[in-house]
N, C-alpha and C positions, 0 to 999 in steps of 0.2 A: 224618204226620210225614215230613219230607224225609229222604232217605238220609244226607245229610251231617250233619244235625242229630242223627240217630239214632246215627251212628258217634261223634260227639263225646260224646254222652251215655254210650255204652257205654265209651269210653276213660276218661272221668272216673270212672265207677263202678268200673272195674277198678283204676284208680290209687288210689282211696280205700280199696278192700278190701286192697290190698297194704300201704298205709301203716298201716292199722288193725292188720293182722296183725303187722307188724314192731314196732309199739309194744307190743302185748300180749306178744310173745315177749321183748322186752327187760325188761319188768317181771317176768316170770316168772323169768328168769335172775337178776336182781338180788335178788328176794325169796328165791329158793332159796339163793343165796350168803350172804345175810344170816342166814337161818335156820341154816345150817350153821355159820357163824362164831359165832353166839350159843350154840349147843349146845356147841361146842368150848370157848368161853370159860367156860361154866358147869362143864363136866366136868373140864377139864385145869387144875389149879392147880399151884403150885410144889411139887415133891416135896421135902419137908424133909429126907429122908434122903440125898439126893444131894449129895456134896461137889463144890463148884465152885471153879474157880480164878478169881481176880479178881472174885468175887461175881457172875459173869454166866454164864448158860447160854443158848445159842441153838440153835435147830433149824429147819431148812427142810424142810417136809413136803410131799410130793406124794401125793395120795390120790384115790380115786374113791368114789362112792356106788353100791352095787350095787342090783339090782332089788328086793331084799328090805329095803332101807333101811339097810344096814350100811356103815360106813366101812372101806374096804380100803386100807391103807397100801401105796403102791408104792415110795416111797423116802424115807429120812430122811437128811439131811446134818447131822451134829452131831459135835462133837469130844468128846462125852461119851457113852460106850456105855450107861451106866445111864439117862441121859435118853432115849436112843432106845428102850430097852426099856420105859420108863415110858410114853412116848407111844404106842407100839404097843399096850400093854395098855389104856390109857384110850380110845384110838380104837376098840378092839374092843368096848367097853362102850356106845358111842353107837349108837343105832338110831332111825331115823325111820319113823313109820307113814304119815304123809301129807305127803310132801315136795313133790310136783309134779315137773315136769320142769325141767331135763334130768337124767336119771340116766345113769350110766356115763360121765360127763364127768370130765376131770382137773381137780382143784382144787389150789391151792398156798397154803400159809399159813406164815408165819414166826412162831415163838414165841420170846420172850425172857423169861427168868426172872432176877431180880436179888434177891439176899439183902439185906435192910436191916439 
C-alpha cells in the first residue's frame, strides 16, 4: 500500500471514530435528560395545600444528579416559599439506579402549576 493512500485511510478512519463518538455522546445526554424530566413529571404534582395568587405557581429549579443517583437542588427561584419547600422535599425522594452519564451536571427545569 502506498504511504499516501495509507495516510488517507488512517485519516478517514480517525474522522469516522470521532463522529461516531460524538453521536453516541449526544444520544446519552438526551436520553438522560428525558429520563430525569419524566421522573420529575411523575413525582412532582400540584401541591393542593399551597395557596396561590392568580391561580398560578411557577418555579425555576437548578439541580444536579449526584453519583449515588439522588437529585440535589442547588437553587430554586419562586415567589412562593411553600412551593420551594415542597419541590425540595419531592426532589429528595427521587433516586435513579441506572441513569448513565453525565452525572454531576447542572440541569434546569421550570415548573408551572395552575389551579383549575
